[in-house]
PDB file of N, CA, C and O in Angstrom:
ATOM      1  N   MET A   1      80.461  90.492 101.631  1.00  0.00           N
ATOM      2  CA  MET A   1      81.546  90.751 100.740  1.00  0.00           C
ATOM      3  C   MET A   1      82.421  91.828 101.326  1.00  0.00           C
ATOM      4  O   MET A   1      81.933  92.887 101.721  1.00  0.00           O
ATOM      5  N   CYS A   2      83.693  91.569 101.384  1.00  0.00           N
ATOM      6  CA  CYS A   2      84.659  92.547 101.941  1.00  0.00           C
ATOM      7  C   CYS A   2      85.190  93.462 100.845  1.00  0.00           C
ATOM      8  O   CYS A   2      85.562  93.007  99.763  1.00  0.00           O
ATOM      9  N   SER A   3      85.220  94.749 101.139  1.00  0.00           N
ATOM     10  CA  SER A   3      85.745  95.700 100.170  1.00  0.00           C
ATOM     11  C   SER A   3      87.125  96.125 100.595  1.00  0.00           C
ATOM     12  O   SER A   3      87.471  97.303 100.500  1.00  0.00           O
ATOM     13  N   CYS A   4      87.914  95.190 101.059  1.00  0.00           N
ATOM     14  CA  CYS A   4      89.223  95.479 101.568  1.00  0.00           C
ATOM     15  C   CYS A   4      90.278  95.197 100.507  1.00  0.00           C
ATOM     16  O   CYS A   4      90.086  94.356  99.629  1.00  0.00           O
ATOM     17  N   GLY A   5      91.385  95.908 100.602  1.00  0.00           N
ATOM     18  CA  GLY A   5      92.503  95.689  99.717  1.00  0.00           C
ATOM     19  C   GLY A   5      93.770  95.414 100.521  1.00  0.00           C
ATOM     20  O   GLY A   5      93.937  95.907 101.637  1.00  0.00           O
ATOM     21  N   THR A   6      94.626  94.644  99.952  1.00  0.00           N
ATOM     22  CA  THR A   6      95.933  94.371 100.538  1.00  0.00           C
ATOM     23  C   THR A   6      97.017  94.663  99.565  1.00  0.00           C
ATOM     24  O   THR A   6      97.001  94.148  98.447  1.00  0.00           O
ATOM     25  N   LEU A   7      97.964  95.474  99.952  1.00  0.00           N
ATOM     26  CA  LEU A   7      99.157  95.746  99.154  1.00  0.00           C
ATOM     27  C   LEU A   7     100.205  94.777  99.604  1.00  0.00           C
ATOM     28  O   LEU A   7     100.607  94.780 100.768  1.00  0.00           O
ATOM     29  N   VAL A   8     100.667  93.917  98.662  1.00  0.00           N
ATOM     30  CA  VAL A   8     101.651  92.896  98.958  1.00  0.00           C
ATOM     31  C   VAL A   8     102.926  93.233  98.248  1.00  0.00           C
ATOM     32  O   VAL A   8     102.924  93.407  97.030  1.00  0.00           O
ATOM     33  N   ILE A   9     104.027  93.333  98.977  1.00  0.00           N
ATOM     34  CA  ILE A   9     105.348  93.628  98.454  1.00  0.00           C
ATOM     35  C   ILE A   9     106.150  92.343  98.483  1.00  0.00           C
ATOM     36  O   ILE A   9     106.396  91.761  99.539  1.00  0.00           O
ATOM     37  N   LEU A  10     106.554  91.913  97.289  1.00  0.00           N
ATOM     38  CA  LEU A  10     107.358  90.676  97.172  1.00  0.00           C
ATOM     39  C   LEU A  10     108.799  91.025  96.843  1.00  0.00           C
ATOM     40  O   LEU A  10     109.090  92.071  96.264  1.00  0.00           O
ATOM     41  N   GLU A  11     109.686  90.128  97.226  1.00  0.00           N
ATOM     42  CA  GLU A  11     111.100  90.310  96.922  1.00  0.00           C
ATOM     43  C   GLU A  11     111.614  89.040  96.236  1.00  0.00           C
ATOM     44  O   GLU A  11     111.382  87.928  96.711  1.00  0.00           O
ATOM     45  N   GLN A  12     112.293  89.217  95.146  1.00  0.00           N
ATOM     46  CA  GLN A  12     112.823  88.062  94.421  1.00  0.00           C
ATOM     47  C   GLN A  12     114.307  87.949  94.723  1.00  0.00           C
ATOM     48  O   GLN A  12     115.044  88.934  94.666  1.00  0.00           O
ATOM     49  N   SER A  13     114.734  86.737  95.044  1.00  0.00           N
ATOM     50  CA  SER A  13     116.138  86.460  95.323  1.00  0.00           C
ATOM     51  C   SER A  13     116.496  85.146  94.674  1.00  0.00           C
ATOM     52  O   SER A  13     115.648  84.537  94.022  1.00  0.00           O
ATOM     53  N   ASP A  14     117.695  84.699  94.826  1.00  0.00           N
ATOM     54  CA  ASP A  14     118.150  83.428  94.277  1.00  0.00           C
ATOM     55  C   ASP A  14     117.367  82.278  94.881  1.00  0.00           C
ATOM     56  O   ASP A  14     117.186  81.242  94.241  1.00  0.00           O
ATOM     57  N   ALA A  15     116.902  82.454  96.111  1.00  0.00           N
ATOM     58  CA  ALA A  15     116.155  81.398  96.817  1.00  0.00           C
ATOM     59  C   ALA A  15     114.689  81.343  96.391  1.00  0.00           C
ATOM     60  O   ALA A  15     113.977  80.402  96.740  1.00  0.00           O
ATOM     61  N   GLY A  16     114.228  82.365  95.622  1.00  0.00           N
ATOM     62  CA  GLY A  16     112.814  82.408  95.195  1.00  0.00           C
ATOM     63  C   GLY A  16     112.172  83.722  95.475  1.00  0.00           C
ATOM     64  O   GLY A  16     112.851  84.738  95.615  1.00  0.00           O
ATOM     65  N   ILE A  17     110.862  83.717  95.560  1.00  0.00           N
ATOM     66  CA  ILE A  17     110.070  84.906  95.835  1.00  0.00           C
ATOM     67  C   ILE A  17     109.573  84.844  97.270  1.00  0.00           C
ATOM     68  O   ILE A  17     108.995  83.845  97.698  1.00  0.00           O
ATOM     69  N   ASN A  18     109.802  85.918  98.004  1.00  0.00           N
ATOM     70  CA  ASN A  18     109.430  85.970  99.428  1.00  0.00           C
ATOM     71  C   ASN A  18     108.603  87.190  99.709  1.00  0.00           C
ATOM     72  O   ASN A  18     108.743  88.219  99.048  1.00  0.00           O
ATOM     73  N   LEU A  19     107.744  87.075 100.690  1.00  0.00           N
ATOM     74  CA  LEU A  19     106.935  88.189 101.142  1.00  0.00           C
ATOM     75  C   LEU A  19     107.832  89.142 101.917  1.00  0.00           C
ATOM     76  O   LEU A  19     108.426  88.763 102.926  1.00  0.00           O
ATOM     77  N   LEU A  20     107.929  90.373 101.448  1.00  0.00           N
ATOM     78  CA  LEU A  20     108.741  91.398 102.116  1.00  0.00           C
ATOM     79  C   LEU A  20     107.871  92.134 103.150  1.00  0.00           C
ATOM     80  O   LEU A  20     108.278  92.315 104.298  1.00  0.00           O
ATOM     81  N   ARG A  21     106.673  92.553 102.728  1.00  0.00           N
ATOM     82  CA  ARG A  21     105.760  93.281 103.615  1.00  0.00           C
ATOM     83  C   ARG A  21     104.367  93.269 103.002  1.00  0.00           C
ATOM     84  O   ARG A  21     104.225  93.131 101.787  1.00  0.00           O
ATOM     85  N   SER A  22     103.349  93.409 103.823  1.00  0.00           N
ATOM     86  CA  SER A  22     101.979  93.585 103.315  1.00  0.00           C
ATOM     87  C   SER A  22     101.281  94.635 104.162  1.00  0.00           C
ATOM     88  O   SER A  22     101.520  94.767 105.362  1.00  0.00           O
ATOM     89  N   PHE A  23     100.391  95.392 103.478  1.00  0.00           N
ATOM     90  CA  PHE A  23      99.646  96.469 104.119  1.00  0.00           C
ATOM     91  C   PHE A  23      98.172  96.280 103.785  1.00  0.00           C
ATOM     92  O   PHE A  23      97.831  95.985 102.639  1.00  0.00           O
ATOM     93  N   ASP A  24      97.303  96.443 104.762  1.00  0.00           N
ATOM     94  CA  ASP A  24      95.866  96.373 104.534  1.00  0.00           C
ATOM     95  C   ASP A  24      95.299  97.751 104.345  1.00  0.00           C
ATOM     96  O   ASP A  24      95.750  98.717 104.961  1.00  0.00           O
ATOM     97  N   TRP A  25      94.279  97.837 103.464  1.00  0.00           N
ATOM     98  CA  TRP A  25      93.578  99.077 103.256  1.00  0.00           C
ATOM     99  C   TRP A  25      92.092  98.811 103.341  1.00  0.00           C
ATOM    100  O   TRP A  25      91.675  97.669 103.146  1.00  0.00           O
ATOM    101  N   ASN A  26      91.262  99.822 103.625  1.00  0.00           N
ATOM    102  CA  ASN A  26      89.855  99.637 103.889  1.00  0.00           C
ATOM    103  C   ASN A  26      88.989  99.521 102.632  1.00  0.00           C
ATOM    104  O   ASN A  26      87.772  99.362 102.734  1.00  0.00           O
ATOM    105  N   ASP A  27      89.607  99.600 101.444  1.00  0.00           N
ATOM    106  CA  ASP A  27      88.864  99.470 100.186  1.00  0.00           C
ATOM    107  C   ASP A  27      89.793  98.861  99.165  1.00  0.00           C
ATOM    108  O   ASP A  27      90.996  98.740  99.396  1.00  0.00           O
ATOM    109  N   GLY A  28      89.223  98.472  98.022  1.00  0.00           N
ATOM    110  CA  GLY A  28      90.043  97.850  96.983  1.00  0.00           C
ATOM    111  C   GLY A  28      91.111  98.786  96.458  1.00  0.00           C
ATOM    112  O   GLY A  28      90.877  99.980  96.270  1.00  0.00           O
ATOM    113  N   LEU A  29      92.322  98.210  96.217  1.00  0.00           N
ATOM    114  CA  LEU A  29      93.431  98.960  95.631  1.00  0.00           C
ATOM    115  C   LEU A  29      93.477  98.604  94.143  1.00  0.00           C
ATOM    116  O   LEU A  29      93.519  97.425  93.789  1.00  0.00           O
ATOM    117  N   PHE A  30      93.468  99.611  93.279  1.00  0.00           N
ATOM    118  CA  PHE A  30      93.338  99.379  91.850  1.00  0.00           C
ATOM    119  C   PHE A  30      94.587  99.495  91.058  1.00  0.00           C
ATOM    120  O   PHE A  30      94.721  98.860  90.012  1.00  0.00           O
ATOM    121  N   ASP A  31      95.509 100.288  91.520  1.00  0.00           N
ATOM    122  CA  ASP A  31      96.724 100.527  90.742  1.00  0.00           C
ATOM    123  C   ASP A  31      97.883 100.885  91.667  1.00  0.00           C
ATOM    124  O   ASP A  31      97.666 101.357  92.783  1.00  0.00           O
ATOM    125  N   VAL A  32      99.072 100.668  91.221  1.00  0.00           N
ATOM    126  CA  VAL A  32     100.269 100.994  91.995  1.00  0.00           C
ATOM    127  C   VAL A  32     101.345 101.511  91.029  1.00  0.00           C
ATOM    128  O   VAL A  32     101.463 101.032  89.901  1.00  0.00           O
ATOM    129  N   THR A  33     102.113 102.478  91.482  1.00  0.00           N
ATOM    130  CA  THR A  33     103.245 102.955  90.738  1.00  0.00           C
ATOM    131  C   THR A  33     104.393 103.237  91.706  1.00  0.00           C
ATOM    132  O   THR A  33     104.188 103.788  92.787  1.00  0.00           O
ATOM    133  N   TRP A  34     105.565 102.862  91.312  1.00  0.00           N
ATOM    134  CA  TRP A  34     106.760 103.040  92.113  1.00  0.00           C
ATOM    135  C   TRP A  34     107.380 104.412  91.856  1.00  0.00           C
ATOM    136  O   TRP A  34     107.338 104.917  90.734  1.00  0.00           O
ATOM    137  N   SER A  35     107.947 105.002  92.886  1.00  0.00           N
ATOM    138  CA  SER A  35     108.644 106.281  92.752  1.00  0.00           C
ATOM    139  C   SER A  35     109.902 106.100  91.854  1.00  0.00           C
ATOM    140  O   SER A  35     110.609 105.096  91.937  1.00  0.00           O
ATOM    141  N   GLU A  36     110.135 107.078  91.028  1.00  0.00           N
ATOM    142  CA  GLU A  36     111.388 107.087  90.251  1.00  0.00           C
ATOM    143  C   GLU A  36     112.566 107.544  91.044  1.00  0.00           C
ATOM    144  O   GLU A  36     113.708 107.334  90.636  1.00  0.00           O
ATOM    145  N   ASN A  37     112.311 108.188  92.210  1.00  0.00           N
ATOM    146  CA  ASN A  37     113.369 108.760  93.018  1.00  0.00           C
ATOM    147  C   ASN A  37     113.741 107.925  94.270  1.00  0.00           C
ATOM    148  O   ASN A  37     114.813 108.107  94.846  1.00  0.00           O
ATOM    149  N   ASN A  38     112.868 107.044  94.663  1.00  0.00           N
ATOM    150  CA  ASN A  38     113.099 106.269  95.879  1.00  0.00           C
ATOM    151  C   ASN A  38     112.524 104.870  95.689  1.00  0.00           C
ATOM    152  O   ASN A  38     111.319 104.706  95.497  1.00  0.00           O
ATOM    153  N   GLU A  39     113.385 103.873  95.742  1.00  0.00           N
ATOM    154  CA  GLU A  39     112.944 102.489  95.470  1.00  0.00           C
ATOM    155  C   GLU A  39     112.018 101.917  96.519  1.00  0.00           C
ATOM    156  O   GLU A  39     111.432 100.856  96.304  1.00  0.00           O
ATOM    157  N   HIS A  40     111.869 102.589  97.648  1.00  0.00           N
ATOM    158  CA  HIS A  40     111.031 102.124  98.750  1.00  0.00           C
ATOM    159  C   HIS A  40     109.654 102.769  98.781  1.00  0.00           C
ATOM    160  O   HIS A  40     108.809 102.376  99.587  1.00  0.00           O
ATOM    161  N   VAL A  41     109.412 103.749  97.921  1.00  0.00           N
ATOM    162  CA  VAL A  41     108.152 104.522  97.941  1.00  0.00           C
ATOM    163  C   VAL A  41     107.291 104.181  96.742  1.00  0.00           C
ATOM    164  O   VAL A  41     107.768 104.068  95.613  1.00  0.00           O
ATOM    165  N   LEU A  42     105.995 104.019  97.023  1.00  0.00           N
ATOM    166  CA  LEU A  42     105.025 103.762  95.956  1.00  0.00           C
ATOM    167  C   LEU A  42     103.721 104.458  96.261  1.00  0.00           C
ATOM    168  O   LEU A  42     103.470 104.872  97.392  1.00  0.00           O
ATOM    169  N   VAL A  43     102.891 104.582  95.238  1.00  0.00           N
ATOM    170  CA  VAL A  43     101.579 105.212  95.349  1.00  0.00           C
ATOM    171  C   VAL A  43     100.519 104.240  94.887  1.00  0.00           C
ATOM    172  O   VAL A  43     100.693 103.577  93.864  1.00  0.00           O
ATOM    173  N   THR A  44      99.422 104.141  95.621  1.00  0.00           N
ATOM    174  CA  THR A  44      98.292 103.326  95.205  1.00  0.00           C
ATOM    175  C   THR A  44      97.059 104.209  95.119  1.00  0.00           C
ATOM    176  O   THR A  44      96.985 105.262  95.752  1.00  0.00           O
ATOM    177  N   CYS A  45      96.087 103.759  94.323  1.00  0.00           N
ATOM    178  CA  CYS A  45      94.780 104.433  94.269  1.00  0.00           C
ATOM    179  C   CYS A  45      93.722 103.396  94.641  1.00  0.00           C
ATOM    180  O   CYS A  45      93.918 102.196  94.451  1.00  0.00           O
ATOM    181  N   SER A  46      92.597 103.879  95.173  1.00  0.00           N
ATOM    182  CA  SER A  46      91.632 102.950  95.736  1.00  0.00           C
ATOM    183  C   SER A  46      90.174 103.315  95.472  1.00  0.00           C
ATOM    184  O   SER A  46      89.851 104.387  94.960  1.00  0.00           O
ATOM    185  N   GLY A  47      89.331 102.393  95.837  1.00  0.00           N
ATOM    186  CA  GLY A  47      87.899 102.550  95.616  1.00  0.00           C
ATOM    187  C   GLY A  47      87.257 103.595  96.507  1.00  0.00           C
ATOM    188  O   GLY A  47      86.131 104.012  96.236  1.00  0.00           O
ATOM    189  N   ASP A  48      87.921 104.025  97.546  1.00  0.00           N
ATOM    190  CA  ASP A  48      87.357 105.045  98.401  1.00  0.00           C
ATOM    191  C   ASP A  48      87.658 106.463  97.939  1.00  0.00           C
ATOM    192  O   ASP A  48      87.338 107.428  98.634  1.00  0.00           O
ATOM    193  N   GLY A  49      88.279 106.592  96.756  1.00  0.00           N
ATOM    194  CA  GLY A  49      88.577 107.896  96.194  1.00  0.00           C
ATOM    195  C   GLY A  49      89.876 108.514  96.659  1.00  0.00           C
ATOM    196  O   GLY A  49      90.112 109.701  96.438  1.00  0.00           O
ATOM    197  N   SER A  50      90.713 107.732  97.294  1.00  0.00           N
ATOM    198  CA  SER A  50      91.973 108.273  97.835  1.00  0.00           C
ATOM    199  C   SER A  50      93.195 107.705  97.132  1.00  0.00           C
ATOM    200  O   SER A  50      93.153 106.642  96.512  1.00  0.00           O
ATOM    201  N   LEU A  51      94.284 108.454  97.252  1.00  0.00           N
ATOM    202  CA  LEU A  51      95.606 108.030  96.834  1.00  0.00           C
ATOM    203  C   LEU A  51      96.419 107.837  98.127  1.00  0.00           C
ATOM    204  O   LEU A  51      96.306 108.638  99.055  1.00  0.00           O
ATOM    205  N   GLN A  52      97.223 106.792  98.183  1.00  0.00           N
ATOM    206  CA  GLN A  52      98.044 106.546  99.364  1.00  0.00           C
ATOM    207  C   GLN A  52      99.507 106.487  98.942  1.00  0.00           C
ATOM    208  O   GLN A  52      99.847 105.891  97.920  1.00  0.00           O
ATOM    209  N   ILE A  53     100.369 107.113  99.742  1.00  0.00           N
ATOM    210  CA  ILE A  53     101.799 107.015  99.549  1.00  0.00           C
ATOM    211  C   ILE A  53     102.339 106.110 100.623  1.00  0.00           C
ATOM    212  O   ILE A  53     102.130 106.340 101.814  1.00  0.00           O
ATOM    213  N   TRP A  54     103.048 105.058 100.185  1.00  0.00           N
ATOM    214  CA  TRP A  54     103.544 104.015 101.099  1.00  0.00           C
ATOM    215  C   TRP A  54     105.095 104.021 101.040  1.00  0.00           C
ATOM    216  O   TRP A  54     105.698 104.339 100.015  1.00  0.00           O
ATOM    217  N   ASP A  55     105.690 103.666 102.152  1.00  0.00           N
ATOM    218  CA  ASP A  55     107.124 103.427 102.217  1.00  0.00           C
ATOM    219  C   ASP A  55     107.322 102.007 102.686  1.00  0.00           C
ATOM    220  O   ASP A  55     106.937 101.670 103.806  1.00  0.00           O
ATOM    221  N   THR A  56     107.917 101.159 101.855  1.00  0.00           N
ATOM    222  CA  THR A  56     108.013  99.761 102.163  1.00  0.00           C
ATOM    223  C   THR A  56     109.020  99.448 103.294  1.00  0.00           C
ATOM    224  O   THR A  56     109.118  98.309 103.749  1.00  0.00           O
ATOM    225  N   THR A  57     109.757 100.472 103.732  1.00  0.00           N
ATOM    226  CA  THR A  57     110.645 100.267 104.894  1.00  0.00           C
ATOM    227  C   THR A  57     109.885 100.518 106.199  1.00  0.00           C
ATOM    228  O   THR A  57     110.400 100.208 107.273  1.00  0.00           O
ATOM    229  N   GLN A  58     108.710 101.056 106.130  1.00  0.00           N
ATOM    230  CA  GLN A  58     107.896 101.332 107.325  1.00  0.00           C
ATOM    231  C   GLN A  58     106.940 100.165 107.563  1.00  0.00           C
ATOM    232  O   GLN A  58     106.314  99.687 106.617  1.00  0.00           O
ATOM    233  N   PRO A  59     106.819  99.710 108.775  1.00  0.00           N
ATOM    234  CA  PRO A  59     105.995  98.514 109.054  1.00  0.00           C
ATOM    235  C   PRO A  59     104.484  98.757 109.024  1.00  0.00           C
ATOM    236  O   PRO A  59     103.721  97.801 108.887  1.00  0.00           O
ATOM    237  N   THR A  60     104.043  99.977 109.144  1.00  0.00           N
ATOM    238  CA  THR A  60     102.579 100.205 109.208  1.00  0.00           C
ATOM    239  C   THR A  60     102.144 101.360 108.323  1.00  0.00           C
ATOM    240  O   THR A  60     102.892 102.308 108.087  1.00  0.00           O
ATOM    241  N   GLY A  61     100.923 101.252 107.845  1.00  0.00           N
ATOM    242  CA  GLY A  61     100.208 102.338 107.182  1.00  0.00           C
ATOM    243  C   GLY A  61     100.920 103.200 106.167  1.00  0.00           C
ATOM    244  O   GLY A  61     102.147 103.188 106.064  1.00  0.00           O
ATOM    245  N   PRO A  62     100.131 103.948 105.420  1.00  0.00           N
ATOM    246  CA  PRO A  62     100.716 104.840 104.436  1.00  0.00           C
ATOM    247  C   PRO A  62     101.356 106.059 105.097  1.00  0.00           C
ATOM    248  O   PRO A  62     100.992 106.446 106.207  1.00  0.00           O
ATOM    249  N   LEU A  63     102.308 106.647 104.398  1.00  0.00           N
ATOM    250  CA  LEU A  63     102.976 107.884 104.862  1.00  0.00           C
ATOM    251  C   LEU A  63     101.993 109.042 104.779  1.00  0.00           C
ATOM    252  O   LEU A  63     101.947 109.903 105.658  1.00  0.00           O
ATOM    253  N   GLN A  64     101.209 109.049 103.710  1.00  0.00           N
ATOM    254  CA  GLN A  64     100.284 110.160 103.502  1.00  0.00           C
ATOM    255  C   GLN A  64      99.081 109.653 102.680  1.00  0.00           C
ATOM    256  O   GLN A  64      99.222 108.743 101.862  1.00  0.00           O
ATOM    257  N   ILE A  65      97.913 110.244 102.905  1.00  0.00           N
ATOM    258  CA  ILE A  65      96.697 109.889 102.205  1.00  0.00           C
ATOM    259  C   ILE A  65      96.127 111.167 101.606  1.00  0.00           C
ATOM    260  O   ILE A  65      95.987 112.180 102.292  1.00  0.00           O
ATOM    261  N   PHE A  66      95.802 111.111 100.329  1.00  0.00           N
ATOM    262  CA  PHE A  66      95.158 112.236  99.660  1.00  0.00           C
ATOM    263  C   PHE A  66      93.738 111.844  99.289  1.00  0.00           C
ATOM    264  O   PHE A  66      93.526 110.935  98.486  1.00  0.00           O
ATOM    265  N   LYS A  67      92.777 112.525  99.868  1.00  0.00           N
ATOM    266  CA  LYS A  67      91.358 112.200  99.639  1.00  0.00           C
ATOM    267  C   LYS A  67      90.738 113.382  98.917  1.00  0.00           C
ATOM    268  O   LYS A  67      90.129 114.249  99.544  1.00  0.00           O
ATOM    269  N   GLU A  68      90.891 113.419  97.598  1.00  0.00           N
ATOM    270  CA  GLU A  68      90.417 114.541  96.771  1.00  0.00           C
ATOM    271  C   GLU A  68      89.235 114.122  95.869  1.00  0.00           C
ATOM    272  O   GLU A  68      88.534 114.980  95.331  1.00  0.00           O
ATOM    273  N   HIS A  69      89.021 112.836  95.710  1.00  0.00           N
ATOM    274  CA  HIS A  69      87.986 112.358  94.803  1.00  0.00           C
ATOM    275  C   HIS A  69      86.774 111.866  95.596  1.00  0.00           C
ATOM    276  O   HIS A  69      86.922 111.410  96.730  1.00  0.00           O
ATOM    277  N   THR A  70      85.596 111.954  95.016  1.00  0.00           N
ATOM    278  CA  THR A  70      84.389 111.486  95.660  1.00  0.00           C
ATOM    279  C   THR A  70      84.009 110.087  95.206  1.00  0.00           C
ATOM    280  O   THR A  70      83.133 109.454  95.796  1.00  0.00           O
ATOM    281  N   GLN A  71      84.673 109.600  94.149  1.00  0.00           N
ATOM    282  CA  GLN A  71      84.459 108.221  93.683  1.00  0.00           C
ATOM    283  C   GLN A  71      85.813 107.528  93.535  1.00  0.00           C
ATOM    284  O   GLN A  71      86.870 108.124  93.744  1.00  0.00           O
ATOM    285  N   GLU A  72      85.741 106.256  93.169  1.00  0.00           N
ATOM    286  CA  GLU A  72      86.981 105.467  93.054  1.00  0.00           C
ATOM    287  C   GLU A  72      87.996 106.097  92.082  1.00  0.00           C
ATOM    288  O   GLU A  72      87.650 106.764  91.107  1.00  0.00           O
ATOM    289  N   VAL A  73      89.236 105.847  92.406  1.00  0.00           N
ATOM    290  CA  VAL A  73      90.366 106.311  91.585  1.00  0.00           C
ATOM    291  C   VAL A  73      90.960 105.075  90.954  1.00  0.00           C
ATOM    292  O   VAL A  73      91.308 104.121  91.650  1.00  0.00           O
ATOM    293  N   ASP A  74      91.079 105.086  89.618  1.00  0.00           N
ATOM    294  CA  ASP A  74      91.712 103.919  88.949  1.00  0.00           C
ATOM    295  C   ASP A  74      92.584 104.348  87.801  1.00  0.00           C
ATOM    296  O   ASP A  74      93.186 103.505  87.135  1.00  0.00           O
TER     297      ASP A  74
END
């Protein structure tokens, strides 16, 4: 059993729904919230006890990772 998570960013247009970007993470991603100040930035929480800050304009990995918890964050 894989404990991996994938953050999938979709874009809706007149032509339909398209994959904009996807990011892999080493554990399950439980929640996501978008920044109120920047439409390209979001935060996820995961089963490894970390919070990740992502920028959807960047092709790889999170901008920053906060590992403050010893158990899953949800």
